[in-house]
N, C-alpha and C positions, 0 to 999 in steps of 0.2 A: 322778155320771155322768162319763163319759170322752168326749173327742173321739176321732174315728177318723181315722187318717192312713193313707196308702197306703205300705206298706212294700215292700221288695224281693221278699218272698215272701208277700205278702198283707197284709190290713189289720192295723193295730196300734192299740192303745188308748193314749191318753196323757191326763194331766190338765194338762199344760203347754199353756197357751193363748196363747203369745206368737207369733202368726202374722203374717206380713207378705206383701205381694204380691211374687211373683218377677218378673223381667224378662219372662217369658212370660205373666204375668197370673194365675198360680195362687197361691192362698193357701198358704204353706208354713211349716214349722217353721224355726228358725234353721239346721238342717242339711239342709234341702231336701225333707223329706217333705211330700207334698201333703195338705192338709186335705180330708176327704170330707164331703159334705152329708148330710142326713137320708135320702136315697135311696141313698147310697153312691157318688155321683159326685164327681169333683174340683170344688172350689169355684174359680170363675173370676171375676176382677175386670176389667172393661173398662179398657183403657189410659188412656182419657180421663176416668176417674172422678176427681173432685176430693175428695169426702168419702166416707168409708166409715163406716157405723154398724151396730151390731148390737143388736137388741132383746133383751129378757130371754128371749123365747121362741126365740131363735136366728135370727130373720129378719135376714138381712144385706141392707143397702141401699147403693146407690151413688148419690150425688146425690139422695137421697130417693126413689129408685126401687127397689122390692124386687128382689133378684137370686135369692136362694135361702134355704133354711133350714138352718143348721148343725145337724148331728145331735148329740144327746147320747146316749151309749150306755152300757149296762151289760153285763158278762159274764153269760151265763146262769148260770154257776156261779162265783162270786167266788174259790173255792178252786182253780179250774182255771187262773187267770192264770199265765202264764209270762213272767218277766222277759227282755227281749231286750237292749236297750242303753239307756243313759241313763235316760229316764223313759218308756220305751215297753214295752208288754206285749202278748203274743199271747193270744188267748182261744180255744183249740182247741175248747172246748165250744160256741162260738157266742156271739153278742151279741144284745141286744134293745134297742129304743129306750127311753129313759127318758121316761116320760109324766108322772107326777105329781111336782110340786115341782121339777122340773129347770128351772134358769134359767141364763142366761149373763150375766155382768156384764162389760161392756166396760170396759177400762182397769184391771182388777184382776188380780193374780196370786195364786194360792193360797199361803198362807204354810205354812211347814214345820211338821210336827208334832214337831219335835225341840226339846228343851230344851237350848240350847247350854251354859248354866252347869252343868247337871246332867251333861251328857256330858263336859265338861272335868274336873269333879270325879271322875267315874268313871274317866276316862283316867289321871288322876294316881294314883288308888287302884290301878289295874292296874299302872302303872309301878312303884310302890313295892313291890307284891307280887312283881313280876318281879325287881327289884333284890334283895329279900330272898332269893328263890330262888337267884339268881346268887351271892350272898355265901355262902349255905349250901353250894352246890356247890364253890365255891373253897376254903372251909375244910375240907370233906370230902376234897377232892383233896389238900390239903396234909397232912392227917392220914394218909391212905393213903401218901403219899410218905414221910412221917416214919417210919411203921411199916416200910415196905420198906427204908429206909436202916438202921434199927435192927436189923432181922433180917439184913441183908447184912453186918454187921460181925462 
């Protein structure tokens, strides 16, 4: 599932869950997009709240008093997701709440699905292929230059 945030041109989906309270009391992403609850309204934290906790079902509490339920959303058609910026996506086909198996884990960030060692090895392989192509072009250029000089004599 995805979290829903308020974007400049409508709601956006994100898997980045590193939200913090803004000075105005809204839960926001590091770049200021407001988190939306299960009903699509911005999540607000009272200024005097000392502790904030989030249960696995998304219930957000301040000082052990329930405030709201953070929504977990899924695009109606996952193939319809459109990348916007950073880790945010638009779902022009609409969204629906995630019901079964969706849970929020406080204090965790989703790890990347990238194998860094494999990607570095692949990058080195691509760089070597590029260098070989460049060397071929340079030798071909020199051969053509030598032919032109020989014909010009």
